[in-house]
mmJSON file of the N, C-alpha and C atoms, coordinates in Angstrom:
{"data_MODEL":{"atom_site":{
"group_PDB":["ATOM","ATOM","ATOM","ATOM","ATOM","ATOM","ATOM","ATOM","ATOM","ATOM","ATOM","ATOM","ATOM","ATOM","ATOM","ATOM","ATOM","ATOM","ATOM","ATOM","ATOM","ATOM","ATOM","ATOM","ATOM","ATOM","ATOM","ATOM","ATOM","ATOM","ATOM","ATOM","ATOM","ATOM","ATOM","ATOM","ATOM","ATOM","ATOM","ATOM","ATOM","ATOM","ATOM","ATOM","ATOM","ATOM","ATOM","ATOM","ATOM","ATOM","ATOM","ATOM","ATOM","ATOM","ATOM","ATOM","ATOM","ATOM","ATOM","ATOM","ATOM","ATOM","ATOM","ATOM","ATOM","ATOM","ATOM","ATOM","ATOM","ATOM","ATOM","ATOM","ATOM","ATOM","ATOM","ATOM","ATOM","ATOM","ATOM","ATOM","ATOM","ATOM","ATOM","ATOM","ATOM","ATOM","ATOM","ATOM","ATOM","ATOM","ATOM","ATOM","ATOM","ATOM","ATOM","ATOM","ATOM","ATOM","ATOM","ATOM","ATOM","ATOM","ATOM","ATOM","ATOM","ATOM","ATOM","ATOM","ATOM","ATOM","ATOM","ATOM","ATOM","ATOM","ATOM","ATOM","ATOM","ATOM","ATOM","ATOM","ATOM","ATOM","ATOM","ATOM","ATOM","ATOM","ATOM","ATOM","ATOM","ATOM","ATOM","ATOM","ATOM","ATOM","ATOM","ATOM","ATOM","ATOM","ATOM","ATOM","ATOM","ATOM","ATOM","ATOM","ATOM","ATOM","ATOM","ATOM","ATOM","ATOM","ATOM","ATOM","ATOM","ATOM","ATOM","ATOM","ATOM","ATOM","ATOM","ATOM","ATOM","ATOM","ATOM","ATOM","ATOM","ATOM","ATOM","ATOM","ATOM","ATOM","ATOM","ATOM","ATOM","ATOM","ATOM","ATOM","ATOM","ATOM","ATOM","ATOM","ATOM","ATOM","ATOM","ATOM","ATOM","ATOM","ATOM","ATOM","ATOM","ATOM","ATOM","ATOM","ATOM","ATOM","ATOM","ATOM","ATOM","ATOM","ATOM","ATOM","ATOM","ATOM","ATOM","ATOM"],
"id":[1,2,3,4,5,6,7,8,9,10,11,12,13,14,15,16,17,18,19,20,21,22,23,24,25,26,27,28,29,30,31,32,33,34,35,36,37,38,39,40,41,42,43,44,45,46,47,48,49,50,51,52,53,54,55,56,57,58,59,60,61,62,63,64,65,66,67,68,69,70,71,72,73,74,75,76,77,78,79,80,81,82,83,84,85,86,87,88,89,90,91,92,93,94,95,96,97,98,99,100,101,102,103,104,105,106,107,108,109,110,111,112,113,114,115,116,117,118,119,120,121,122,123,124,125,126,127,128,129,130,131,132,133,134,135,136,137,138,139,140,141,142,143,144,145,146,147,148,149,150,151,152,153,154,155,156,157,158,159,160,161,162,163,164,165,166,167,168,169,170,171,172,173,174,175,176,177,178,179,180,181,182,183,184,185,186,187,188,189,190,191,192,193,194,195,196,197,198,199,200,201,202,203,204],
"type_symbol":["N","C","C","N","C","C","N","C","C","N","C","C","N","C","C","N","C","C","N","C","C","N","C","C","N","C","C","N","C","C","N","C","C","N","C","C","N","C","C","N","C","C","N","C","C","N","C","C","N","C","C","N","C","C","N","C","C","N","C","C","N","C","C","N","C","C","N","C","C","N","C","C","N","C","C","N","C","C","N","C","C","N","C","C","N","C","C","N","C","C","N","C","C","N","C","C","N","C","C","N","C","C","N","C","C","N","C","C","N","C","C","N","C","C","N","C","C","N","C","C","N","C","C","N","C","C","N","C","C","N","C","C","N","C","C","N","C","C","N","C","C","N","C","C","N","C","C","N","C","C","N","C","C","N","C","C","N","C","C","N","C","C","N","C","C","N","C","C","N","C","C","N","C","C","N","C","C","N","C","C","N","C","C","N","C","C","N","C","C","N","C","C","N","C","C","N","C","C","N","C","C","N","C","C"],
"label_atom_id":["N","CA","C","N","CA","C","N","CA","C","N","CA","C","N","CA","C","N","CA","C","N","CA","C","N","CA","C","N","CA","C","N","CA","C","N","CA","C","N","CA","C","N","CA","C","N","CA","C","N","CA","C","N","CA","C","N","CA","C","N","CA","C","N","CA","C","N","CA","C","N","CA","C","N","CA","C","N","CA","C","N","CA","C","N","CA","C","N","CA","C","N","CA","C","N","CA","C","N","CA","C","N","CA","C","N","CA","C","N","CA","C","N","CA","C","N","CA","C","N","CA","C","N","CA","C","N","CA","C","N","CA","C","N","CA","C","N","CA","C","N","CA","C","N","CA","C","N","CA","C","N","CA","C","N","CA","C","N","CA","C","N","CA","C","N","CA","C","N","CA","C","N","CA","C","N","CA","C","N","CA","C","N","CA","C","N","CA","C","N","CA","C","N","CA","C","N","CA","C","N","CA","C","N","CA","C","N","CA","C","N","CA","C","N","CA","C","N","CA","C","N","CA","C","N","CA","C","N","CA","C","N","CA","C","N","CA","C"],
"label_alt_id":[null,null,null,null,null,null,null,null,null,null,null,null,null,null,null,null,null,null,null,null,null,null,null,null,null,null,null,null,null,null,null,null,null,null,null,null,null,null,null,null,null,null,null,null,null,null,null,null,null,null,null,null,null,null,null,null,null,null,null,null,null,null,null,null,null,null,null,null,null,null,null,null,null,null,null,null,null,null,null,null,null,null,null,null,null,null,null,null,null,null,null,null,null,null,null,null,null,null,null,null,null,null,null,null,null,null,null,null,null,null,null,null,null,null,null,null,null,null,null,null,null,null,null,null,null,null,null,null,null,null,null,null,null,null,null,null,null,null,null,null,null,null,null,null,null,null,null,null,null,null,null,null,null,null,null,null,null,null,null,null,null,null,null,null,null,null,null,null,null,null,null,null,null,null,null,null,null,null,null,null,null,null,null,null,null,null,null,null,null,null,null,null,null,null,null,null,null,null,null,null,null,null,null,null],
"label_comp_id":["ILE","ILE","ILE","GLY","GLY","GLY","SER","SER","SER","SER","SER","SER","GLU","GLU","GLU","ASP","ASP","ASP","LYS","LYS","LYS","ARG","ARG","ARG","CYS","CYS","CYS","ILE","ILE","ILE","ARG","ARG","ARG","THR","THR","THR","ALA","ALA","ALA","SER","SER","SER","GLY","GLY","GLY","TRP","TRP","TRP","LEU","LEU","LEU","GLY","GLY","GLY","LEU","LEU","LEU","ALA","ALA","ALA","PRO","PRO","PRO","LYS","LYS","LYS","ALA","ALA","ALA","CYS","CYS","CYS","ARG","ARG","ARG","VAL","VAL","VAL","GLY","GLY","GLY","ASP","ASP","ASP","VAL","VAL","VAL","VAL","VAL","VAL","ALA","ALA","ALA","LEU","LEU","LEU","PHE","PHE","PHE","ARG","ARG","ARG","GLY","GLY","GLY","GLY","GLY","GLY","ARG","ARG","ARG","VAL","VAL","VAL","PRO","PRO","PRO","LEU","LEU","LEU","VAL","VAL","VAL","LEU","LEU","LEU","ARG","ARG","ARG","ALA","ALA","ALA","ASN","ASN","ASN","GLY","GLY","GLY","ALA","ALA","ALA","GLY","GLY","GLY","LYS","LYS","LYS","TRP","TRP","TRP","LYS","LYS","LYS","LEU","LEU","LEU","VAL","VAL","VAL","GLY","GLY","GLY","ALA","ALA","ALA","ALA","ALA","ALA","TYR","TYR","TYR","VAL","VAL","VAL","HIS","HIS","HIS","GLY","GLY","GLY","VAL","VAL","VAL","MET","MET","MET","TYR","TYR","TYR","GLY","GLY","GLY","GLU","GLU","GLU","ALA","ALA","ALA","PHE","PHE","PHE","GLU","GLU","GLU"],
"label_asym_id":["A","A","A","A","A","A","A","A","A","A","A","A","A","A","A","A","A","A","A","A","A","A","A","A","A","A","A","A","A","A","A","A","A","A","A","A","A","A","A","A","A","A","A","A","A","A","A","A","A","A","A","A","A","A","A","A","A","A","A","A","A","A","A","A","A","A","A","A","A","A","A","A","A","A","A","A","A","A","A","A","A","A","A","A","A","A","A","A","A","A","A","A","A","A","A","A","A","A","A","A","A","A","A","A","A","A","A","A","A","A","A","A","A","A","A","A","A","A","A","A","A","A","A","A","A","A","A","A","A","A","A","A","A","A","A","A","A","A","A","A","A","A","A","A","A","A","A","A","A","A","A","A","A","A","A","A","A","A","A","A","A","A","A","A","A","A","A","A","A","A","A","A","A","A","A","A","A","A","A","A","A","A","A","A","A","A","A","A","A","A","A","A","A","A","A","A","A","A","A","A","A","A","A","A"],
"label_entity_id":["1","1","1","1","1","1","1","1","1","1","1","1","1","1","1","1","1","1","1","1","1","1","1","1","1","1","1","1","1","1","1","1","1","1","1","1","1","1","1","1","1","1","1","1","1","1","1","1","1","1","1","1","1","1","1","1","1","1","1","1","1","1","1","1","1","1","1","1","1","1","1","1","1","1","1","1","1","1","1","1","1","1","1","1","1","1","1","1","1","1","1","1","1","1","1","1","1","1","1","1","1","1","1","1","1","1","1","1","1","1","1","1","1","1","1","1","1","1","1","1","1","1","1","1","1","1","1","1","1","1","1","1","1","1","1","1","1","1","1","1","1","1","1","1","1","1","1","1","1","1","1","1","1","1","1","1","1","1","1","1","1","1","1","1","1","1","1","1","1","1","1","1","1","1","1","1","1","1","1","1","1","1","1","1","1","1","1","1","1","1","1","1","1","1","1","1","1","1","1","1","1","1","1","1"],
"label_seq_id":[1,1,1,2,2,2,3,3,3,4,4,4,5,5,5,6,6,6,7,7,7,8,8,8,9,9,9,10,10,10,11,11,11,12,12,12,13,13,13,14,14,14,15,15,15,16,16,16,17,17,17,18,18,18,19,19,19,20,20,20,21,21,21,22,22,22,23,23,23,24,24,24,25,25,25,26,26,26,27,27,27,28,28,28,29,29,29,30,30,30,31,31,31,32,32,32,33,33,33,34,34,34,35,35,35,36,36,36,37,37,37,38,38,38,39,39,39,40,40,40,41,41,41,42,42,42,43,43,43,44,44,44,45,45,45,46,46,46,47,47,47,48,48,48,49,49,49,50,50,50,51,51,51,52,52,52,53,53,53,54,54,54,55,55,55,56,56,56,57,57,57,58,58,58,59,59,59,60,60,60,61,61,61,62,62,62,63,63,63,64,64,64,65,65,65,66,66,66,67,67,67,68,68,68],
"pdbx_PDB_ins_code":[null,null,null,null,null,null,null,null,null,null,null,null,null,null,null,null,null,null,null,null,null,null,null,null,null,null,null,null,null,null,null,null,null,null,null,null,null,null,null,null,null,null,null,null,null,null,null,null,null,null,null,null,null,null,null,null,null,null,null,null,null,null,null,null,null,null,null,null,null,null,null,null,null,null,null,null,null,null,null,null,null,null,null,null,null,null,null,null,null,null,null,null,null,null,null,null,null,null,null,null,null,null,null,null,null,null,null,null,null,null,null,null,null,null,null,null,null,null,null,null,null,null,null,null,null,null,null,null,null,null,null,null,null,null,null,null,null,null,null,null,null,null,null,null,null,null,null,null,null,null,null,null,null,null,null,null,null,null,null,null,null,null,null,null,null,null,null,null,null,null,null,null,null,null,null,null,null,null,null,null,null,null,null,null,null,null,null,null,null,null,null,null,null,null,null,null,null,null,null,null,null,null,null,null],
"Cartn_x":[-33.623,-33.577,-33.533,-33.115,-33.118,-31.807,-31.812,-30.59,-30.306,-29.068,-28.694,-29.108,-29.651,-30.063,-31.175,-32.032,-33.143,-32.881,-31.597,-31.201,-30.28,-30.153,-29.189,-28.405,-27.187,-26.365,-26.917,-26.909,-27.385,-26.388,-26.459,-25.756,-26.776,-27.003,-27.995,-27.424,-28.284,-27.854,-26.873,-26.944,-26.029,-24.73,-24.613,-23.383,-23.345,-24.425,-24.473,-24.563,-23.902,-23.934,-24.785,-25.441,-26.264,-26.824,-27.748,-28.483,-29.963,-30.669,-32.106,-32.796,-34.121,-34.842,-34.547,-34.51,-34.279,-35.303,-36.486,-37.549,-37.265,-36.268,-36.005,-35.44,-35.644,-35.149,-34.746,-34.064,-33.625,-34.843,-34.715,-35.811,-36.53,-36.364,-36.94,-36.227,-36.865,-36.339,-36.03,-34.86,-34.526,-34.872,-35.831,-36.338,-35.95,-35.644,-35.358,-36.462,-37.039,-38.091,-37.607,-37.707,-37.278,-38.009,-37.246,-37.812,-37.839,-37.612,-37.574,-36.251,-36.27,-35.05,-34.194,-34.824,-34.081,-34.624,-33.799,-34.287,-35.305,-36.233,-37.244,-37.13,-37.314,-37.313,-38.757,-39.01,-40.35,-40.355,-41.506,-41.672,-42.88,-42.689,-43.808,-44.861,-46.106,-47.203,-48.252,-47.872,-48.78,-49.644,-50.078,-50.98,-50.47,-49.15,-48.586,-48.597,-48.832,-48.853,-47.564,-47.234,-46.002,-46.295,-45.527,-45.629,-44.362,-44.526,-43.382,-42.802,-41.525,-40.833,-40.248,-39.698,-39.159,-38.107,-37.571,-36.534,-35.173,-34.272,-32.923,-31.889,-30.678,-29.523,-28.686,-28.428,-27.567,-26.505,-25.259,-24.161,-24.074,-24.09,-23.938,-25.233,-26.381,-27.65,-28.642,-28.17,-29.059,-29.361,-30.532,-30.924,-30.757,-31.095,-31.065,-29.724,-28.692,-27.364,-27.396,-28.224,-28.267,-28.789,-29.545,-30.143,-29.294,-28.187,-27.336,-26.421],
"Cartn_y":[23.069,24.488,24.757,23.846,24.045,24.618,25.044,25.571,26.982,27.42,28.753,29.854,29.5,30.508,31.402,30.862,31.657,32.119,32.194,32.593,33.803,34.457,35.543,35.348,35.866,35.807,36.797,36.379,37.259,37.276,38.333,38.415,38.95,38.199,38.617,39.727,40.36,41.403,40.852,39.541,38.89,38.449,38.661,38.33,36.969,36.191,34.885,35.061,34.175,34.202,33.068,33.3,32.241,32.577,31.736,31.91,31.958,32.882,33.035,33.286,33.173,33.431,34.836,34.978,36.289,37.316,36.866,37.782,38.43,37.938,38.526,39.932,40.75,42.124,42.582,43.7,44.262,44.434,43.995,44.088,42.775,41.819,40.492,39.829,38.844,38.155,36.711,36.237,34.819,34.176,33.257,32.653,31.187,30.77,29.369,28.85,27.729,27.124,25.78,25.578,24.308,23.167,22.182,21.052,21.265,22.504,22.789,22.343,22.002,21.527,22.661,23.76,24.871,26.205,27.257,28.589,29.065,29.894,30.446,31.964,32.542,33.996,34.47,35.398,35.928,37.435,37.95,39.394,39.869,40.926,41.501,41.974,41.601,41.872,42.774,43.481,44.395,43.693,44.431,43.931,42.656,42.539,41.38,40.102,40.196,39.008,38.933,37.698,37.458,36.691,36.996,36.287,35.458,34.217,33.354,33.719,34.112,34.416,33.133,32.28,31.004,30.462,29.317,28.657,29.248,29.19,29.723,28.693,28.87,28.132,29.147,28.879,29.745,28.853,29.089,28.236,28.229,27.031,26.865,26.738,26.926,26.818,25.883,25.031,24.116,22.883,22.31,21.035,21.016,22.12,22.174,22.484,22.755,23.036,24.19,25.18,26.357,26.011,24.921,24.546,23.554,23.119,22.124,22.768],
"Cartn_z":[44.626,44.376,42.878,42.063,40.617,40.114,38.862,38.256,38.755,38.568,39.038,38.065,36.905,35.926,36.452,37.3,37.827,39.256,39.634,40.984,40.933,42.065,42.194,43.481,43.502,44.704,45.716,46.973,48.041,49.189,49.973,51.252,52.243,53.298,54.293,55.175,55.937,56.869,57.899,58.142,59.088,58.434,57.112,56.41,55.749,55.833,55.187,53.67,52.917,51.454,50.931,49.795,49.232,47.872,47.442,46.188,46.517,45.883,46.119,44.781,44.745,43.499,42.958,41.628,41.02,41.473,41.858,42.283,43.634,44.376,45.691,45.526,46.568,46.516,47.917,47.955,49.233,50.135,51.375,52.33,52.552,51.631,51.841,53.015,53.598,54.773,54.419,54.844,54.713,56.05,56.027,57.258,57.354,58.573,58.862,59.765,59.394,60.2,60.712,62.019,62.604,61.907,61.464,60.736,59.236,58.794,57.358,56.764,55.49,54.836,54.294,53.878,53.283,53.808,53.763,54.112,53.074,53.502,52.606,52.585,51.401,51.255,51.359,52.292,52.535,52.311,51.9,51.697,52.493,53.277,54.025,53.035,53.317,52.392,53.041,54.088,54.78,55.802,56.801,57.844,58.508,58.674,59.351,58.546,57.247,56.389,55.583,55.159,54.415,53.138,52.1,50.822,50.646,50.214,49.941,48.585,48.561,47.31,46.737,47.603,47.155,48.103,47.732,48.524,48.187,49.145,48.959,49.388,48.878,49.377,50.14,51.398,52.203,52.826,52.452,52.9,54.421,54.993,56.434,57.212,56.542,57.27,56.585,55.719,55.01,55.864,55.655,56.258,57.777,58.422,59.877,60.509,59.704,60.261,61.265,61.023,61.895,63.284,63.397,64.679,65.456,64.88,65.55,66.558],
"occupancy":[1.0,1.0,1.0,1.0,1.0,1.0,1.0,1.0,1.0,1.0,1.0,1.0,1.0,1.0,1.0,1.0,1.0,1.0,1.0,1.0,1.0,1.0,1.0,1.0,1.0,1.0,1.0,1.0,1.0,1.0,1.0,1.0,1.0,1.0,1.0,1.0,1.0,1.0,1.0,1.0,1.0,1.0,1.0,1.0,1.0,1.0,1.0,1.0,1.0,1.0,1.0,1.0,1.0,1.0,1.0,1.0,1.0,1.0,1.0,1.0,1.0,1.0,1.0,1.0,1.0,1.0,1.0,1.0,1.0,1.0,1.0,1.0,1.0,1.0,1.0,1.0,1.0,1.0,1.0,1.0,1.0,1.0,1.0,1.0,1.0,1.0,1.0,1.0,1.0,1.0,1.0,1.0,1.0,1.0,1.0,1.0,1.0,1.0,1.0,1.0,1.0,1.0,1.0,1.0,1.0,1.0,1.0,1.0,1.0,1.0,1.0,1.0,1.0,1.0,1.0,1.0,1.0,1.0,1.0,1.0,1.0,1.0,1.0,1.0,1.0,1.0,1.0,1.0,1.0,1.0,1.0,1.0,1.0,1.0,1.0,1.0,1.0,1.0,1.0,1.0,1.0,1.0,1.0,1.0,1.0,1.0,1.0,1.0,1.0,1.0,1.0,1.0,1.0,1.0,1.0,1.0,1.0,1.0,1.0,1.0,1.0,1.0,1.0,1.0,1.0,1.0,1.0,1.0,1.0,1.0,1.0,1.0,1.0,1.0,1.0,1.0,1.0,1.0,1.0,1.0,1.0,1.0,1.0,1.0,1.0,1.0,1.0,1.0,1.0,1.0,1.0,1.0,1.0,1.0,1.0,1.0,1.0,1.0,1.0,1.0,1.0,1.0,1.0,1.0],
"B_iso_or_equiv":[0.0,0.0,0.0,0.0,0.0,0.0,0.0,0.0,0.0,0.0,0.0,0.0,0.0,0.0,0.0,0.0,0.0,0.0,0.0,0.0,0.0,0.0,0.0,0.0,0.0,0.0,0.0,0.0,0.0,0.0,0.0,0.0,0.0,0.0,0.0,0.0,0.0,0.0,0.0,0.0,0.0,0.0,0.0,0.0,0.0,0.0,0.0,0.0,0.0,0.0,0.0,0.0,0.0,0.0,0.0,0.0,0.0,0.0,0.0,0.0,0.0,0.0,0.0,0.0,0.0,0.0,0.0,0.0,0.0,0.0,0.0,0.0,0.0,0.0,0.0,0.0,0.0,0.0,0.0,0.0,0.0,0.0,0.0,0.0,0.0,0.0,0.0,0.0,0.0,0.0,0.0,0.0,0.0,0.0,0.0,0.0,0.0,0.0,0.0,0.0,0.0,0.0,0.0,0.0,0.0,0.0,0.0,0.0,0.0,0.0,0.0,0.0,0.0,0.0,0.0,0.0,0.0,0.0,0.0,0.0,0.0,0.0,0.0,0.0,0.0,0.0,0.0,0.0,0.0,0.0,0.0,0.0,0.0,0.0,0.0,0.0,0.0,0.0,0.0,0.0,0.0,0.0,0.0,0.0,0.0,0.0,0.0,0.0,0.0,0.0,0.0,0.0,0.0,0.0,0.0,0.0,0.0,0.0,0.0,0.0,0.0,0.0,0.0,0.0,0.0,0.0,0.0,0.0,0.0,0.0,0.0,0.0,0.0,0.0,0.0,0.0,0.0,0.0,0.0,0.0,0.0,0.0,0.0,0.0,0.0,0.0,0.0,0.0,0.0,0.0,0.0,0.0,0.0,0.0,0.0,0.0,0.0,0.0,0.0,0.0,0.0,0.0,0.0,0.0],
"pdbx_formal_charge":[null,null,null,null,null,null,null,null,null,null,null,null,null,null,null,null,null,null,null,null,null,null,null,null,null,null,null,null,null,null,null,null,null,null,null,null,null,null,null,null,null,null,null,null,null,null,null,null,null,null,null,null,null,null,null,null,null,null,null,null,null,null,null,null,null,null,null,null,null,null,null,null,null,null,null,null,null,null,null,null,null,null,null,null,null,null,null,null,null,null,null,null,null,null,null,null,null,null,null,null,null,null,null,null,null,null,null,null,null,null,null,null,null,null,null,null,null,null,null,null,null,null,null,null,null,null,null,null,null,null,null,null,null,null,null,null,null,null,null,null,null,null,null,null,null,null,null,null,null,null,null,null,null,null,null,null,null,null,null,null,null,null,null,null,null,null,null,null,null,null,null,null,null,null,null,null,null,null,null,null,null,null,null,null,null,null,null,null,null,null,null,null,null,null,null,null,null,null,null,null,null,null,null,null],
"auth_seq_id":[1,1,1,2,2,2,3,3,3,4,4,4,5,5,5,6,6,6,7,7,7,8,8,8,9,9,9,10,10,10,11,11,11,12,12,12,13,13,13,14,14,14,15,15,15,16,16,16,17,17,17,18,18,18,19,19,19,20,20,20,21,21,21,22,22,22,23,23,23,24,24,24,25,25,25,26,26,26,27,27,27,28,28,28,29,29,29,30,30,30,31,31,31,32,32,32,33,33,33,34,34,34,35,35,35,36,36,36,37,37,37,38,38,38,39,39,39,40,40,40,41,41,41,42,42,42,43,43,43,44,44,44,45,45,45,46,46,46,47,47,47,48,48,48,49,49,49,50,50,50,51,51,51,52,52,52,53,53,53,54,54,54,55,55,55,56,56,56,57,57,57,58,58,58,59,59,59,60,60,60,61,61,61,62,62,62,63,63,63,64,64,64,65,65,65,66,66,66,67,67,67,68,68,68],
"auth_comp_id":["ILE","ILE","ILE","GLY","GLY","GLY","SER","SER","SER","SER","SER","SER","GLU","GLU","GLU","ASP","ASP","ASP","LYS","LYS","LYS","ARG","ARG","ARG","CYS","CYS","CYS","ILE","ILE","ILE","ARG","ARG","ARG","THR","THR","THR","ALA","ALA","ALA","SER","SER","SER","GLY","GLY","GLY","TRP","TRP","TRP","LEU","LEU","LEU","GLY","GLY","GLY","LEU","LEU","LEU","ALA","ALA","ALA","PRO","PRO","PRO","LYS","LYS","LYS","ALA","ALA","ALA","CYS","CYS","CYS","ARG","ARG","ARG","VAL","VAL","VAL","GLY","GLY","GLY","ASP","ASP","ASP","VAL","VAL","VAL","VAL","VAL","VAL","ALA","ALA","ALA","LEU","LEU","LEU","PHE","PHE","PHE","ARG","ARG","ARG","GLY","GLY","GLY","GLY","GLY","GLY","ARG","ARG","ARG","VAL","VAL","VAL","PRO","PRO","PRO","LEU","LEU","LEU","VAL","VAL","VAL","LEU","LEU","LEU","ARG","ARG","ARG","ALA","ALA","ALA","ASN","ASN","ASN","GLY","GLY","GLY","ALA","ALA","ALA","GLY","GLY","GLY","LYS","LYS","LYS","TRP","TRP","TRP","LYS","LYS","LYS","LEU","LEU","LEU","VAL","VAL","VAL","GLY","GLY","GLY","ALA","ALA","ALA","ALA","ALA","ALA","TYR","TYR","TYR","VAL","VAL","VAL","HIS","HIS","HIS","GLY","GLY","GLY","VAL","VAL","VAL","MET","MET","MET","TYR","TYR","TYR","GLY","GLY","GLY","GLU","GLU","GLU","ALA","ALA","ALA","PHE","PHE","PHE","GLU","GLU","GLU"],
"auth_asym_id":["A","A","A","A","A","A","A","A","A","A","A","A","A","A","A","A","A","A","A","A","A","A","A","A","A","A","A","A","A","A","A","A","A","A","A","A","A","A","A","A","A","A","A","A","A","A","A","A","A","A","A","A","A","A","A","A","A","A","A","A","A","A","A","A","A","A","A","A","A","A","A","A","A","A","A","A","A","A","A","A","A","A","A","A","A","A","A","A","A","A","A","A","A","A","A","A","A","A","A","A","A","A","A","A","A","A","A","A","A","A","A","A","A","A","A","A","A","A","A","A","A","A","A","A","A","A","A","A","A","A","A","A","A","A","A","A","A","A","A","A","A","A","A","A","A","A","A","A","A","A","A","A","A","A","A","A","A","A","A","A","A","A","A","A","A","A","A","A","A","A","A","A","A","A","A","A","A","A","A","A","A","A","A","A","A","A","A","A","A","A","A","A","A","A","A","A","A","A","A","A","A","A","A","A"],
"auth_atom_id":["N","CA","C","N","CA","C","N","CA","C","N","CA","C","N","CA","C","N","CA","C","N","CA","C","N","CA","C","N","CA","C","N","CA","C","N","CA","C","N","CA","C","N","CA","C","N","CA","C","N","CA","C","N","CA","C","N","CA","C","N","CA","C","N","CA","C","N","CA","C","N","CA","C","N","CA","C","N","CA","C","N","CA","C","N","CA","C","N","CA","C","N","CA","C","N","CA","C","N","CA","C","N","CA","C","N","CA","C","N","CA","C","N","CA","C","N","CA","C","N","CA","C","N","CA","C","N","CA","C","N","CA","C","N","CA","C","N","CA","C","N","CA","C","N","CA","C","N","CA","C","N","CA","C","N","CA","C","N","CA","C","N","CA","C","N","CA","C","N","CA","C","N","CA","C","N","CA","C","N","CA","C","N","CA","C","N","CA","C","N","CA","C","N","CA","C","N","CA","C","N","CA","C","N","CA","C","N","CA","C","N","CA","C","N","CA","C","N","CA","C","N","CA","C","N","CA","C","N","CA","C","N","CA","C","N","CA","C"],
"pdbx_PDB_model_num":[1,1,1,1,1,1,1,1,1,1,1,1,1,1,1,1,1,1,1,1,1,1,1,1,1,1,1,1,1,1,1,1,1,1,1,1,1,1,1,1,1,1,1,1,1,1,1,1,1,1,1,1,1,1,1,1,1,1,1,1,1,1,1,1,1,1,1,1,1,1,1,1,1,1,1,1,1,1,1,1,1,1,1,1,1,1,1,1,1,1,1,1,1,1,1,1,1,1,1,1,1,1,1,1,1,1,1,1,1,1,1,1,1,1,1,1,1,1,1,1,1,1,1,1,1,1,1,1,1,1,1,1,1,1,1,1,1,1,1,1,1,1,1,1,1,1,1,1,1,1,1,1,1,1,1,1,1,1,1,1,1,1,1,1,1,1,1,1,1,1,1,1,1,1,1,1,1,1,1,1,1,1,1,1,1,1,1,1,1,1,1,1,1,1,1,1,1,1,1,1,1,1,1,1]
}}}
C-alpha cells in the first residue's frame, strides 16, 4: 500500500476504519473481491462502469479475513 503520506483516513458506511488513496472521495465504494489480497476503492464512472481509485487498508478485512 505504500507510505501513509499519500493516504487519508476513511470510515465506510458500514463503520469500518482504514486508509485509502488521497484521491478517494465521499461516494466511492470499498470493494472486496474473493481471492484478492486487499480492498479496492472504486468510483462509479457512468453507464455501469467503474474506475479503480486504488488499494486500501481496512482493519479487519485484509488478506481475505472478511471471507473467513
